[in-house]
C-alpha positions as CSV (number, residue, x, y, z in Angstrom):
1,M,-27.3,15.1,0.0
2,D,-26.4,13.3,-3.3
3,L,-26.2,14.9,-6.6
4,Q,-29.4,13.0,-7.0
5,I,-31.5,13.3,-4.8
6,A,-31.0,16.8,-5.4
7,L,-32.2,16.4,-8.9
8,L,-34.7,14.7,-7.8
9,L,-35.9,17.6,-6.0
10,G,-35.0,19.9,-9.0
11,Q,-37.5,18.3,-11.0
12,D,-40.3,18.4,-8.2
13,G,-39.3,21.8,-7.7
14,I,-39.9,22.9,-11.6
15,V,-43.1,20.6,-11.8
16,N,-45.1,22.7,-9.1
17,G,-43.0,25.7,-9.2
18,A,-44.6,25.4,-12.8
19,V,-48.6,25.0,-10.9
20,Y,-47.2,28.0,-9.2
21,G,-46.5,30.4,-11.9
22,L,-50.0,29.7,-13.9
23,M,-51.6,30.8,-10.8
24,A,-49.3,33.9,-10.4
25,L,-49.9,34.9,-14.0
26,A,-54.0,34.4,-12.9
27,L,-53.5,36.5,-10.5
28,V,-51.3,39.3,-11.9
29,L,-54.2,39.9,-15.4
30,V,-56.4,39.9,-12.5
31,F,-55.5,42.2,-10.6
32,S,-54.5,44.5,-13.1
33,V,-57.0,44.7,-14.7
34,T,-59.7,44.7,-11.8
35,R,-57.7,45.7,-9.1
36,V,-58.5,42.9,-7.5
37,I,-56.9,40.1,-5.5
38,F,-58.7,37.1,-6.2
39,I,-58.5,34.9,-3.6
40,P,-60.5,32.4,-5.3
41,Q,-58.2,31.2,-8.1
42,G,-57.7,28.7,-6.3
43,E,-61.2,26.9,-6.5
44,F,-61.1,27.1,-10.1
45,V,-58.1,24.3,-10.0
46,A,-60.0,22.3,-7.6
47,F,-63.3,22.2,-9.1
48,G,-61.0,21.5,-12.5
49,A,-59.7,18.6,-11.1
50,L,-62.9,17.2,-9.4
51,S,-65.1,17.4,-12.6
52,M,-62.1,16.1,-14.5
53,A,-62.4,12.9,-12.1
54,A,-66.5,13.1,-12.5
55,L,-66.5,12.9,-15.9
56,Q,-64.0,9.8,-16.4
57,G,-66.3,8.2,-13.0
58,G,-69.5,8.3,-15.7
59,R,-70.7,11.0,-14.0
60,T,-71.9,14.1,-14.0
61,P,-70.1,16.6,-12.2
62,A,-71.7,19.1,-10.4
63,T,-70.0,22.1,-11.4
64,L,-72.9,22.4,-14.3
65,W,-75.8,23.2,-12.7
66,L,-73.1,25.5,-10.5
67,L,-72.6,27.1,-13.6
68,V,-76.7,27.2,-15.2
69,A,-77.2,29.4,-11.7
70,L,-74.7,31.3,-11.9
71,G,-75.8,31.8,-15.6
72,A,-79.7,32.6,-14.7
73,M,-78.9,34.8,-11.8
74,A,-76.3,37.0,-13.9
75,L,-79.2,37.5,-16.6
76,V,-81.5,38.2,-14.2
77,V,-79.1,40.9,-13.2
78,E,-78.6,42.4,-16.3
79,V,-82.8,42.1,-17.0
80,W,-82.8,43.9,-13.7
81,R,-80.0,46.6,-14.5
82,W,-81.9,46.8,-17.8
83,K,-85.2,47.9,-16.4
84,R,-83.2,51.0,-14.1
85,G,-82.1,52.7,-18.0
86,A,-78.3,50.8,-18.0
87,T,-76.7,50.1,-21.3
88,I,-76.6,46.2,-21.4
89,D,-74.0,44.8,-24.0
90,W,-76.4,42.0,-24.7
91,R,-74.4,39.7,-27.2
92,S,-71.9,39.3,-24.4
93,A,-74.5,38.0,-21.6
94,F,-75.7,36.3,-24.0
95,T,-72.6,34.4,-24.8
96,W,-71.4,34.0,-20.9
97,C,-74.8,33.1,-19.2
98,V,-76.8,31.3,-21.9
99,A,-74.5,30.4,-24.4
100,F,-71.7,28.5,-22.0
101,P,-73.7,26.8,-19.9
102,A,-75.9,25.5,-23.1
103,V,-72.6,24.4,-24.6
104,A,-72.0,22.3,-21.5
105,A,-75.1,20.5,-20.7
106,V,-75.4,19.7,-24.2
107,L,-71.4,18.2,-23.4
108,V,-71.7,16.8,-20.1
109,L,-75.3,15.1,-20.5
110,G,-75.8,14.7,-24.3
111,V,-72.3,14.3,-25.4
112,K,-71.3,12.0,-22.4
113,P,-67.7,12.0,-23.3
114,T,-65.4,9.1,-23.2
115,S,-62.2,10.1,-24.5
116,M,-59.9,12.4,-22.6
117,T,-59.2,15.0,-24.7
118,M,-63.1,15.3,-25.1
119,Q,-63.6,14.9,-21.4
120,A,-60.0,17.6,-21.0
121,I,-62.2,20.0,-22.9
122,T,-65.8,19.1,-21.4
123,T,-64.1,20.7,-17.9
124,L,-62.5,23.8,-19.2
125,V,-66.1,24.9,-21.4
126,L,-67.1,23.9,-17.4
127,I,-64.7,25.8,-15.2
128,A,-63.7,28.8,-17.7
129,P,-67.3,30.3,-17.8
130,L,-67.6,30.6,-13.7
131,G,-65.5,33.2,-13.8
132,P,-67.3,35.8,-16.0
133,L,-69.5,35.2,-14.2
134,L,-68.6,35.3,-10.8
135,Y,-67.1,38.9,-12.1
136,R,-70.3,40.1,-13.3
137,L,-72.3,39.1,-9.5
138,A,-69.8,39.7,-6.8
139,Y,-67.1,42.3,-8.3
140,R,-69.2,44.0,-11.2
141,P,-71.3,46.5,-8.8
142,L,-68.2,47.1,-6.4
143,A,-66.0,48.2,-9.5
144,D,-65.3,51.9,-7.5
145,A,-64.9,50.1,-4.7
146,T,-61.5,49.8,-2.5
147,V,-58.7,47.2,-3.0
148,L,-59.4,46.7,0.8
149,M,-63.5,46.3,0.2
150,L,-62.3,43.8,-3.0
151,L,-60.1,41.6,-0.8
152,I,-62.8,41.0,1.9
153,V,-65.8,39.9,-0.7
154,S,-62.5,37.8,-2.5
155,V,-62.1,36.7,1.1
156,A,-65.9,35.7,1.0
157,L,-66.1,33.9,-1.8
158,H,-63.5,31.9,-1.2
159,G,-65.4,30.5,1.5
160,V,-68.5,30.3,0.0
161,L,-66.9,28.6,-3.2
162,V,-65.1,26.2,-0.6
163,G,-68.3,26.0,1.7
164,L,-69.4,24.1,-2.4
165,G,-66.6,22.1,-3.0
166,L,-67.5,19.6,0.0
167,F,-71.2,19.9,-0.9
168,F,-70.6,18.9,-4.9
169,F,-68.2,17.0,-4.3
170,G,-67.7,15.8,-0.9
171,A,-64.4,15.3,2.1
172,E,-62.8,12.2,-0.1
173,G,-60.4,13.3,-2.8
174,S,-59.6,12.6,-6.3
175,R,-57.2,11.2,-8.6
176,T,-57.4,11.7,-12.4
177,T,-56.0,9.3,-15.4
178,P,-52.3,10.8,-16.6
179,F,-52.6,12.0,-19.7
180,S,-48.8,10.4,-20.7
181,D,-47.7,7.3,-18.6
182,V,-44.2,7.3,-20.4
183,R,-41.3,7.3,-17.8
184,F,-38.3,8.2,-18.8
185,D,-34.5,7.5,-17.6
186,I,-32.6,10.6,-17.8
187,G,-28.9,9.7,-15.5
188,G,-30.5,7.4,-13.1
189,I,-33.5,9.8,-12.8
190,P,-36.7,8.7,-13.3
191,V,-38.6,11.6,-15.3
192,S,-42.9,11.0,-16.1
193,G,-44.4,11.6,-19.0
194,Q,-47.4,13.6,-16.9
195,S,-43.8,16.0,-15.6
196,I,-43.3,17.1,-19.1
197,V,-46.6,17.7,-20.0
198,V,-47.0,19.5,-17.3
199,V,-44.4,21.6,-17.7
200,G,-45.1,21.7,-21.8
201,V,-48.1,22.6,-21.5
202,T,-46.7,25.7,-19.2
203,L,-44.5,26.7,-21.5
204,L,-47.0,27.0,-23.7
205,L,-49.4,29.6,-21.9
206,V,-46.7,31.3,-21.1
207,I,-45.9,32.1,-24.4
208,A,-49.5,32.2,-26.0
209,M,-49.9,34.8,-22.8
210,F,-47.0,37.2,-24.0
211,W,-48.0,36.7,-27.4
212,F,-51.8,37.7,-26.8
213,F,-50.6,40.3,-24.7
214,G,-48.3,41.7,-27.1
215,R,-49.3,41.0,-30.7
216,S,-53.2,40.6,-30.5
217,M,-55.4,43.9,-30.4
218,V,-57.5,42.7,-27.4
219,G,-54.5,41.6,-25.0
220,K,-52.7,44.9,-25.9
221,A,-56.4,46.4,-24.8
222,L,-57.0,44.8,-21.7
223,R,-53.1,46.3,-20.8
224,A,-54.6,49.4,-21.5
225,T,-57.1,48.7,-18.8
226,A,-54.3,48.0,-16.5
227,I,-52.3,51.3,-17.2
228,N,-54.8,53.6,-16.6
229,R,-58.6,52.5,-16.2
230,V,-60.3,56.4,-16.7
231,G,-57.8,56.2,-20.5
232,A,-58.9,53.2,-21.8
233,R,-62.6,54.0,-21.0
234,L,-62.0,57.3,-22.6
235,S,-60.4,55.8,-25.4
236,G,-63.3,53.3,-26.1
237,I,-62.3,50.4,-24.8
238,P,-65.1,49.0,-22.7
239,T,-64.1,48.0,-19.1
240,E,-66.1,46.2,-18.0
241,L,-65.3,43.7,-20.8
242,S,-62.7,43.0,-19.6
243,G,-62.9,42.5,-16.7
244,D,-65.0,39.7,-18.4
245,L,-61.9,38.6,-20.6
246,S,-59.5,38.7,-17.6
247,F,-61.6,36.5,-14.8
248,A,-62.0,33.7,-18.2
249,L,-58.8,33.8,-19.2
250,A,-58.1,33.1,-14.5
251,A,-60.4,30.5,-14.6
252,L,-59.4,29.0,-17.9
253,I,-55.9,29.0,-16.2
254,G,-57.4,27.4,-13.8
255,A,-58.8,24.8,-14.7
256,V,-55.7,23.6,-16.7
257,S,-53.8,24.0,-13.8
258,G,-56.5,21.4,-12.1
259,L,-55.8,18.4,-15.1
260,L,-52.8,19.2,-14.7
261,I,-51.6,18.5,-11.2
262,A,-54.9,16.1,-11.1
263,P,-52.8,13.2,-12.2
264,I,-50.1,14.1,-10.1
265,T,-51.7,14.3,-6.5
266,T,-54.9,13.6,-5.0
267,V,-57.2,16.7,-5.1
268,Y,-59.6,17.5,-2.1
269,Y,-62.6,20.1,-2.3
270,D,-60.6,23.0,-0.4
271,T,-56.6,21.6,-2.6
272,G,-56.8,24.9,-4.4
273,F,-56.6,27.2,-1.5
274,L,-52.9,26.3,-0.8
275,I,-51.9,26.0,-4.7
276,G,-53.4,29.5,-4.9
277,L,-51.9,30.8,-2.0
278,K,-49.0,30.1,-3.5
279,G,-48.7,31.0,-6.3
280,F,-49.9,34.5,-4.1
281,V,-46.7,34.6,-2.7
282,A,-45.1,34.1,-6.4
283,A,-47.3,37.1,-7.5
284,I,-46.4,39.3,-4.8
285,V,-42.7,38.6,-6.1
286,G,-43.8,40.1,-8.8
287,G,-45.2,43.0,-7.9
288,L,-48.2,41.8,-8.8
289,A,-47.4,44.2,-12.0
290,S,-44.7,41.8,-13.2
291,Y,-45.5,38.8,-15.7
292,P,-42.3,37.4,-15.4
293,L,-41.3,38.3,-12.2
294,A,-44.0,35.9,-11.6
295,L,-42.6,33.1,-12.9
296,A,-39.0,33.7,-11.2
297,G,-41.1,34.4,-8.1
298,A,-43.1,30.5,-8.9
299,L,-40.1,28.9,-9.7
300,L,-37.9,29.9,-6.4
301,V,-41.1,28.6,-4.3
302,G,-41.4,25.8,-6.1
303,L,-37.6,25.4,-5.5
304,L,-37.5,26.5,-1.3
305,E,-40.8,23.8,-1.4
306,A,-39.5,20.5,-2.5
307,F,-36.1,21.4,-0.9
308,S,-36.9,22.2,2.5
309,S,-39.5,18.9,2.2
310,F,-36.3,17.0,2.3
311,W,-34.7,19.1,5.3
312,A,-37.7,20.2,7.6
313,S,-40.6,18.5,5.8
314,A,-43.2,19.6,8.7
315,Y,-41.8,23.3,8.3
316,K,-42.3,23.4,4.1
317,E,-45.2,25.9,4.1
318,V,-43.9,27.5,7.1
319,L,-40.6,28.7,5.1
320,V,-42.4,28.5,1.7
321,F,-44.7,31.2,3.3
322,T,-42.0,33.8,5.3
323,L,-40.7,33.9,1.9
324,I,-43.1,37.1,2.0
325,I,-42.4,39.0,4.7
326,P,-38.5,40.2,3.1
327,V,-40.4,40.5,-0.6
328,L,-43.0,42.6,1.0
329,W,-39.8,44.8,2.9
330,W,-37.3,45.3,0.3
331,R,-40.7,46.4,-2.1
332,S,-41.9,49.0,1.0
333,L,-38.2,50.4,0.5
334,R,-38.7,50.9,-3.3
335,S,-41.5,52.1,-3.6
336,H,-43.5,55.4,-3.3
337,H,-47.1,55.8,-1.1
338,V,-49.9,56.2,-3.0
339,E,-54.0,56.7,-3.2
340,D,-56.0,53.8,-3.9
341,E,-57.3,54.6,-6.9
342,E,-58.6,54.1,-10.7
């Protein structure tokens, strides 16, 4: 391997690591706030990419009907809970169950966006509300369940979403138009504009998330919920809405990741699973708690995958997932067993 090949592989590793980093951030966010190991996080990537491809092909993305159906189901559940005497935050219920599906329907069926910017915004409006709606239907009734039970629900939900992806989009993969066609030559190394877009958007999202959690009141409420749910609830923080918001952010990050990778690689209905799994490896490096360590783990996973594809391409996935073993061993030596509680 000469220096030029090493630089090319390093570039691929950084671009892939940026996407895995977004996945890791979303997984850490959801787990710290709700204790859910969100296996279907990668499905947001595939749904986002394939919805964008459908819009660019002049078709109506089937995710619109999924959003409308989930919104109707969640609204029925809220009405049922209200009749049983539960206190309902109707403003948030209306926002997720009615307002977002209505806006998405207007954008897709009425506006029919033709510019790439509007198509990307429409895709985000389609995918982001899926997170809180899935949380309300699948996880909120099990808020006091063990982490193992929540993990089993995640595995089941992953299977359902992959099946729906096959039904909605078919087995054929799709690519979308790149956000930038520019190409650079830096020291003999070709660099595509889309790669710069991927890294740049990732950096912007990371900075925005650190600002959100460090400076905004809502972000601080989410951090408080992540540290101590009971204490946050006693302080007046609505922990159920924290779950809504964390899942919405996770879905938004997944949709953005889908928009970023769709011009680089062909995305199939089940592509998101492997991407989400590699993000999970990075999140494990961060102990499902540290955002900086998760980002560092994502960069490590991306670089390991890139260089493994050169030295042993047939075993690159094995090498990436084997990384989780020494990390878990090291963490088991440094941590003490605690009972599963809030």
